[in-house]
N, CA, C and O atoms as a MOPAC input file, in Angstrom:
PM7 MOZYME 1SCF
protein

 N      0.85500 1    -1.18800 1     0.00000 1
 C      0.00000 1     0.00000 1     0.00000 1
 C      0.89000 1     1.23600 1     0.00000 1
 O      1.67000 1     1.44300 1     0.93000 1
 N      0.77800 1     2.05000 1    -1.03000 1
 C      1.59400 1     3.25700 1    -1.10700 1
 C      0.74300 1     4.47800 1    -0.79900 1
 O     -0.44800 1     4.52900 1    -1.10600 1
 N      1.38400 1     5.44600 1    -0.19000 1
 C      0.70600 1     6.69600 1     0.11800 1
 C      1.30300 1     7.77900 1    -0.75600 1
 O      2.52300 1     7.91600 1    -0.84300 1
 N      0.44200 1     8.54800 1    -1.40400 1
 C      0.89000 1     9.63400 1    -2.24600 1
 C      0.80600 1    10.93000 1    -1.45300 1
 O     -0.24700 1    11.25700 1    -0.90600 1
 N      1.90300 1    11.66500 1    -1.39000 1
 C      1.95000 1    12.93000 1    -0.66600 1
 C      1.29900 1    14.02700 1    -1.50300 1
 O      1.61900 1    14.18200 1    -2.68100 1
 N      0.40100 1    14.77700 1    -0.91000 1
 C     -0.23600 1    15.91000 1    -1.57300 1
 C      0.25300 1    17.17000 1    -0.87600 1
 O      0.06000 1    17.33900 1     0.32800 1
 N      0.89100 1    18.05700 1    -1.64600 1
 C      1.41300 1    19.29000 1    -1.08800 1
 C      0.27100 1    20.18300 1    -0.62700 1
 O     -0.76400 1    20.25600 1    -1.28900 1
 N      0.44800 1    20.85800 1     0.49300 1
 C     -0.56200 1    21.76900 1     1.02000 1
 C      0.02500 1    23.17700 1     1.14300 1
 O      1.24400 1    23.35100 1     1.15900 1
 N     -0.83600 1    24.15800 1     1.22700 1
 C     -0.42800 1    25.54700 1     1.44200 1
 C     -1.59700 1    26.29200 1     2.07700 1
 O     -2.71300 1    25.77400 1     2.12800 1
 N     -1.34600 1    27.49500 1     2.55600 1
 C     -2.38800 1    28.29800 1     3.19200 1
 C     -3.07400 1    29.16500 1     2.13200 1
 O     -2.42000 1    29.92400 1     1.41700 1
 N     -4.39100 1    29.04100 1     2.04400 1
 C     -5.17300 1    29.84700 1     1.09900 1
 C     -5.16000 1    31.30200 1     1.58100 1
 O     -5.53100 1    31.56400 1     2.72500 1
 N     -4.74200 1    32.25500 1     0.73900 1
 C     -4.70900 1    33.65900 1     1.16200 1
 C     -6.09300 1    34.28300 1     1.35300 1
 O     -6.20800 1    35.34700 1     1.96200 1
 N     -7.13500 1    33.64300 1     0.84700 1
 C     -8.48100 1    34.18600 1     0.99900 1
 C     -9.06700 1    33.84900 1     2.36800 1
 O     -9.61700 1    34.72100 1     3.04100 1
 N     -8.94900 1    32.58100 1     2.78200 1
 C     -9.59400 1    32.15200 1     4.02500 1
 C     -8.60300 1    31.78000 1     5.13200 1
 O     -9.01000 1    31.53800 1     6.26900 1
 N     -7.31100 1    31.73100 1     4.80900 1
 C     -6.25900 1    31.35600 1     5.75800 1
 C     -6.37200 1    29.93400 1     6.27300 1
 O     -5.85200 1    29.61700 1     7.34200 1
 N     -7.05700 1    29.06200 1     5.51200 1
 C     -7.14900 1    27.64400 1     5.86100 1
 C     -6.19500 1    26.86500 1     4.97000 1
 O     -5.80600 1    27.33200 1     3.90000 1
 N     -5.82600 1    25.68100 1     5.41800 1
 C     -4.93200 1    24.82900 1     4.64500 1
 C     -5.67200 1    24.28100 1     3.42800 1
 O     -6.79000 1    23.78000 1     3.54600 1
 N     -5.04700 1    24.37900 1     2.26700 1
 C     -5.60800 1    23.87900 1     1.01400 1
 C     -4.61400 1    22.88500 1     0.41600 1
 O     -3.41000 1    22.98600 1     0.65400 1
 N     -5.11100 1    21.94200 1    -0.34600 1
 C     -4.22200 1    20.94200 1    -0.93300 1
 C     -4.42800 1    20.85400 1    -2.44200 1
 O     -5.40600 1    21.37100 1    -2.98300 1
 N     -3.49700 1    20.19700 1    -3.10100 1
 C     -3.60500 1    20.01000 1    -4.54700 1
 C     -3.60700 1    21.33200 1    -5.28200 1
 O     -2.68700 1    22.13500 1    -5.12100 1
 N     -4.63900 1    21.56900 1    -6.09500 1
 C     -4.74700 1    22.82000 1    -6.85200 1
 C     -5.29000 1    23.95100 1    -5.98900 1
 O     -5.33100 1    25.09800 1    -6.43500 1
 N     -5.70400 1    23.65100 1    -4.76800 1
 C     -6.15200 1    24.68100 1    -3.84300 1
 C     -7.61000 1    25.04600 1    -4.00500 1
 O     -8.36900 1    24.36500 1    -4.69400 1
 N     -7.98300 1    26.12600 1    -3.36100 1
 C     -9.35500 1    26.60800 1    -3.42000 1
 C     -9.59100 1    27.34000 1    -4.73200 1
 O     -8.67600 1    27.96300 1    -5.27200 1
 N    -10.80200 1    27.27000 1    -5.24100 1
 C    -11.14700 1    27.87300 1    -6.52800 1
 C    -10.99800 1    29.39900 1    -6.51200 1
 O    -10.76200 1    30.00100 1    -7.55900 1
 N    -11.13100 1    30.02900 1    -5.34700 1
 C    -11.02900 1    31.48200 1    -5.27400 1
 C     -9.59000 1    31.95600 1    -5.49500 1
 O     -9.36200 1    33.05100 1    -6.01000 1
 N     -8.63600 1    31.13200 1    -5.10600 1
 C     -7.22900 1    31.51000 1    -5.22500 1
 C     -6.40700 1    30.25000 1    -5.47700 1
 O     -5.70600 1    29.78900 1    -4.57600 1
 N     -6.47600 1    29.68300 1    -6.67600 1
 C     -5.79700 1    28.41600 1    -6.95200 1
 C     -4.27500 1    28.53000 1    -6.88500 1
 O     -3.69700 1    29.58200 1    -7.16000 1
 N     -3.65100 1    27.42600 1    -6.51600 1
 C     -2.19600 1    27.34300 1    -6.43700 1
 C     -1.62800 1    27.38100 1    -7.84800 1
 O     -1.95700 1    26.52300 1    -8.66700 1
 N     -0.78300 1    28.35900 1    -8.14300 1
 C     -0.28200 1    28.56700 1    -9.50700 1
 C      0.61200 1    27.42900 1    -9.99200 1
 O      0.69900 1    27.19000 1   -11.19700 1
 N      1.27200 1    26.73000 1    -9.08400 1
 C      2.18300 1    25.67100 1    -9.48600 1
 C      1.50900 1    24.34000 1    -9.75700 1
 O      2.19400 1    23.34600 1    -9.99500 1
 N      0.19900 1    24.29400 1    -9.72900 1
 C     -0.53100 1    23.03100 1    -9.86900 1
 C     -1.00900 1    22.75500 1   -11.28700 1
 O     -1.78800 1    21.82600 1   -11.49800 1
 N     -0.56800 1    23.52800 1   -12.25200 1
 C     -0.96200 1    23.29000 1   -13.63400 1
 C      0.28000 1    23.03300 1   -14.46900 1
 O      1.35700 1    23.50500 1   -14.10400 1
 N      0.17800 1    22.32500 1   -15.54500 1
 C     -1.02600 1    21.64900 1   -16.04900 1
 C     -1.33200 1    20.39500 1   -15.23200 1
 O     -0.47900 1    19.89400 1   -14.49900 1
 N     -2.54900 1    19.90300 1   -15.36900 1
 C     -2.97000 1    18.67900 1   -14.69900 1
 C     -3.95800 1    17.93500 1   -15.59100 1
 O     -4.52700 1    18.51400 1   -16.51600 1
 N     -4.15400 1    16.66400 1   -15.31100 1
 C     -5.11600 1    15.87600 1   -16.07700 1
 C     -6.44300 1    15.86700 1   -15.33200 1
 O     -6.50900 1    15.45600 1   -14.17400 1
 N     -7.49300 1    16.31900 1   -15.99500 1
 C     -8.83500 1    16.34300 1   -15.40500 1
 C     -9.31000 1    14.91100 1   -15.20600 1
 O     -9.26400 1    14.09900 1   -16.13000 1
 N     -9.76200 1    14.61100 1   -14.01200 1
 C    -10.23600 1    13.25100 1   -13.73000 1
 C    -11.57400 1    12.93800 1   -14.38500 1
 O    -11.98300 1    11.77800 1   -14.41900 1
 N    -12.25800 1    13.94400 1   -14.90400 1
 C    -13.57300 1    13.74500 1   -15.50600 1
 C    -13.51200 1    13.61600 1   -17.02300 1
 O    -14.14400 1    12.72700 1   -17.59300 1
 N    -12.75300 1    14.50300 1   -17.68700 1
 C    -12.66500 1    14.43900 1   -19.15200 1
 C    -11.33900 1    13.85100 1   -19.62900 1
 O    -11.16500 1    13.58300 1   -20.81800 1
 N    -10.41300 1    13.65400 1   -18.70400 1
 C     -9.09900 1    13.05500 1   -18.96200 1
 C     -8.24100 1    13.87500 1   -19.92300 1
 O     -7.32500 1    13.33800 1   -20.54600 1
 N     -8.52900 1    15.16500 1   -20.04600 1
 C     -7.71200 1    16.05400 1   -20.86600 1
 C     -6.69600 1    16.76100 1   -19.97200 1
 O     -6.94500 1    16.96700 1   -18.78400 1
 N     -5.56500 1    17.12800 1   -20.53800 1
 C     -4.58700 1    17.93100 1   -19.82400 1
 C     -4.98600 1    19.38900 1   -19.98200 1
 O     -5.14400 1    19.88000 1   -21.09900 1
 N     -5.15000 1    20.08400 1   -18.84900 1
 C     -5.62200 1    21.46900 1   -18.87200 1
 C     -4.66900 1    22.37700 1   -18.09900 1
 O     -3.97100 1    21.93600 1   -17.18700 1
 N     -4.65500 1    23.65100 1   -18.48200 1
 C     -3.79300 1    24.64200 1   -17.84300 1
 C     -4.54500 1    25.57600 1   -16.90100 1
 O     -3.92600 1    26.38600 1   -16.21100 1
 N     -5.86200 1    25.47300 1   -16.86300 1
 C     -6.67800 1    26.36800 1   -16.05100 1
 C     -7.07800 1    25.66500 1   -14.75100 1
 O     -7.80600 1    24.67400 1   -14.80200 1
 N     -6.62200 1    26.14800 1   -13.58200 1
 C     -6.98100 1    25.49600 1   -12.32300 1
 C     -8.47400 1    25.57100 1   -11.99600 1
 O     -8.96300 1    24.83600 1   -11.13800 1
 N     -9.19300 1    26.46000 1   -12.68200 1
 C    -10.64800 1    26.58100 1   -12.49100 1
 C    -11.42100 1    25.85200 1   -13.58400 1
 O    -12.59800 1    26.13200 1   -13.81000 1
 N    -10.76800 1    24.93100 1   -14.25000 1
 C    -11.35700 1    24.15300 1   -15.34900 1
 C    -12.66700 1    23.49100 1   -14.92200 1
 O    -12.74400 1    22.87500 1   -13.85900 1
 N    -13.69200 1    23.62500 1   -15.76200 1
 C    -14.96100 1    22.91300 1   -15.59700 1
 C    -15.33300 1    22.37800 1   -16.97400 1
 O    -15.39100 1    23.12800 1   -17.94800 1
 N    -15.58300 1    21.07600 1   -17.04400 1
 C    -15.94800 1    20.45100 1   -18.31900 1
 C    -17.37500 1    19.90300 1   -18.21800 1
 O    -17.93900 1    19.81500 1   -17.12800 1
 N    -17.93800 1    19.54300 1   -19.34800 1
 C    -19.32000 1    19.04300 1   -19.35300 1
 C    -19.45500 1    17.75800 1   -18.54500 1
 O    -20.51000 1    17.50900 1   -17.96200 1
 N    -18.41600 1    16.94600 1   -18.50000 1
 C    -18.45600 1    15.70600 1   -17.70800 1
 C    -18.54800 1    15.99900 1   -16.21800 1
 O    -19.04200 1    15.17600 1   -15.44700 1
 N    -18.07500 1    17.16200 1   -15.81700 1
 C    -18.05000 1    17.54500 1   -14.40500 1
 C    -19.37700 1    18.15100 1   -13.94400 1
 O    -19.70600 1    18.07800 1   -12.76000 1
 N    -20.13300 1    18.74000 1   -14.84900 1
 C    -21.32700 1    19.51000 1   -14.48000 1
 C    -22.34600 1    18.72100 1   -13.65900 1
 O    -22.89100 1    19.25100 1   -12.69100 1
 N    -22.61000 1    17.47900 1   -14.02200 1
 C    -23.60100 1    16.67100 1   -13.30100 1
 C    -23.12500 1    16.25200 1   -11.91800 1
 O    -23.92100 1    15.77800 1   -11.10700 1
 N    -21.84100 1    16.42000 1   -11.63900 1
 C    -21.26600 1    15.97400 1   -10.37100 1
 C    -21.04200 1    17.11600 1    -9.37900 1
 O    -20.62000 1    16.87300 1    -8.24900 1
 N    -21.31800 1    18.35600 1    -9.78400 1
 C    -21.12800 1    19.50000 1    -8.90100 1
 C    -22.10400 1    19.40300 1    -7.73700 1
 O    -23.31200 1    19.27400 1    -7.93600 1
 N    -21.56700 1    19.46700 1    -6.51300 1
 C    -22.38700 1    19.30200 1    -5.31400 1
 C    -22.29000 1    20.44900 1    -4.32100 1
 O    -23.08600 1    20.52200 1    -3.38500 1
 N    -21.31200 1    21.36200 1    -4.51200 1
 C    -21.07600 1    22.39600 1    -3.50200 1
 C    -21.01200 1    23.78300 1    -4.11200 1
 O    -20.60800 1    23.96500 1    -5.26100 1
 N    -21.42200 1    24.75400 1    -3.31000 1
 C    -21.28900 1    26.16600 1    -3.65000 1
 C    -20.53600 1    26.83300 1    -2.49800 1
 O    -20.71700 1    26.46300 1    -1.33800 1
 N    -19.70200 1    27.80300 1    -2.81500 1
 C    -18.95600 1    28.52200 1    -1.78800 1
 C    -19.81400 1    29.67000 1    -1.26100 1
 O    -20.28700 1    30.50200 1    -2.03500 1
 N    -20.01200 1    29.71300 1     0.04800 1
 C    -20.79700 1    30.79300 1     0.65300 1
 C    -20.06300 1    32.12600 1     0.55300 1
 O    -20.67500 1    33.18700 1     0.68100 1
 N    -18.75000 1    32.07200 1     0.32400 1
 C    -17.94200 1    33.28600 1     0.25100 1
 C    -17.95300 1    33.91600 1    -1.14600 1
 O    -18.21400 1    35.11100 1    -1.28400 1
 N    -17.66800 1    33.11000 1    -2.18800 1
 C    -17.50000 1    33.68400 1    -3.53000 1
 C    -18.53800 1    33.19600 1    -4.54600 1
 O    -18.63300 1    33.76300 1    -5.63400 1
 N    -19.31600 1    32.16100 1    -4.22000 1
 C    -20.35000 1    31.67500 1    -5.12800 1
 C    -19.86800 1    30.68000 1    -6.16500 1
 O    -20.65600 1    30.23300 1    -6.99900 1
 N    -18.58100 1    30.32100 1    -6.13300 1
 C    -18.07500 1    29.34100 1    -7.09900 1
 C    -18.64700 1    27.96200 1    -6.78700 1
 O    -18.99300 1    27.65900 1    -5.64600 1
 N    -18.73700 1    27.13700 1    -7.82300 1
 C    -19.26400 1    25.78300 1    -7.70100 1
 C    -18.13200 1    24.78400 1    -7.79400 1
 O    -17.12900 1    25.03800 1    -8.46200 1
 N    -18.28400 1    23.62500 1    -7.11700 1
 C    -17.23800 1    22.60700 1    -7.15100 1
 C    -17.82100 1    21.21800 1    -6.90500 1
 O    -18.89000 1    21.06900 1    -6.31200 1
 N    -17.10100 1    20.21900 1    -7.37100 1
 C    -17.46900 1    18.82700 1    -7.13300 1
 C    -17.12800 1    18.44200 1    -5.70200 1
 O    -17.89800 1    17.74200 1    -5.04400 1
 N    -15.97500 1    18.89800 1    -5.21900 1
 C    -15.48200 1    18.52400 1    -3.88600 1
 C    -15.50700 1    19.73100 1    -2.94600 1
 O    -15.17600 1    20.84300 1    -3.35500 1
 N    -15.89200 1    19.51600 1    -1.70700 1
 C    -15.92200 1    20.60600 1    -0.73300 1
 C    -14.52500 1    21.15200 1    -0.44700 1
 O    -14.38800 1    22.31100 1    -0.05400 1
 N    -13.49700 1    20.34400 1    -0.63500 1
 C    -12.12800 1    20.78300 1    -0.37200 1
 C    -11.63100 1    21.81600 1    -1.37500 1
 O    -10.56600 1    22.39800 1    -1.17300 1
 N    -12.38100 1    22.06000 1    -2.45800 1
 C    -11.99900 1    23.06800 1    -3.45200 1
 C    -12.52200 1    24.46100 1    -3.11200 1
 O    -12.24900 1    25.41400 1    -3.84200 1
 N    -13.26900 1    24.59500 1    -2.01900 1
 C    -13.91500 1    25.85800 1    -1.67600 1
 C    -13.56400 1    26.29600 1    -0.25700 1
 O    -13.33100 1    25.45700 1     0.61300 1
 N    -13.52700 1    27.60600 1    -0.02100 1
 C    -13.22700 1    28.14200 1     1.30900 1
 C    -14.36900 1    27.88700 1     2.28900 1
 O    -14.13800 1    27.46900 1     3.42300 1
 N    -15.59600 1    28.14000 1     1.85100 1
 C    -16.77500 1    27.95500 1     2.70700 1
 C    -17.81300 1    27.13500 1     1.96900 1
 O    -18.82800 1    27.67000 1     1.52400 1
 N    -17.56400 1    25.81800 1     1.83300 1
 C    -18.47100 1    24.98400 1     1.05500 1
 C    -19.81600 1    24.76800 1     1.73500 1
 O    -19.91400 1    24.62400 1     2.95300 1
 N    -20.83700 1    24.75100 1     0.90400 1
 C    -22.19000 1    24.45600 1     1.36200 1
 C    -22.82200 1    23.55500 1     0.31900 1
 O    -22.74500 1    23.85500 1    -0.87300 1
 N    -23.44900 1    22.45000 1     0.73500 1
 C    -24.09600 1    21.56900 1    -0.25700 1
 C    -25.17500 1    22.31900 1    -1.02500 1
 O    -25.90700 1    23.13000 1    -0.45900 1
 N    -25.26200 1    22.04100 1    -2.30500 1
 C    -26.30700 1    22.61700 1    -3.15400 1
 C    -27.59100 1    21.83600 1    -2.91500 1
 O    -27.59200 1    20.60700 1    -2.98100 1
 N    -28.66200 1    22.52700 1    -2.64400 1
 C    -29.95600 1    21.85300 1    -2.46800 1
 C    -30.39800 1    21.27600 1    -3.79900 1
 O    -30.35900 1    21.95500 1    -4.82600 1
 N    -30.81400 1    20.03200 1    -3.77600 1
 C    -31.28200 1    19.38000 1    -5.01000 1
 C    -32.79100 1    19.23600 1    -5.04900 1
 O    -33.33300 1    18.57800 1    -5.93600 1
 N    -33.47300 1    19.85100 1    -4.08700 1
 C    -34.94000 1    19.75800 1    -4.04000 1
 C    -35.59500 1    20.60700 1    -5.08200 1
 O    -36.82200 1    20.63800 1    -5.17100 1

């Protein structure tokens, strides 16, 4: 069983620890390019959203209004109501 280390840093917007590409409001500049896990394309935009990702978006940031699949991509994530 191998463990992969994910680099972390402090988000300048919320002062919380962020990992990987960071929070959508202030993405980590050194995290691009990367391969999107949804469309499998190599992209240079840390705020990349593809059509494959749209149906999986579950969170909205109470701070900036950005949408994300994972709560860890947002400073103040809140689940999107599906009712």
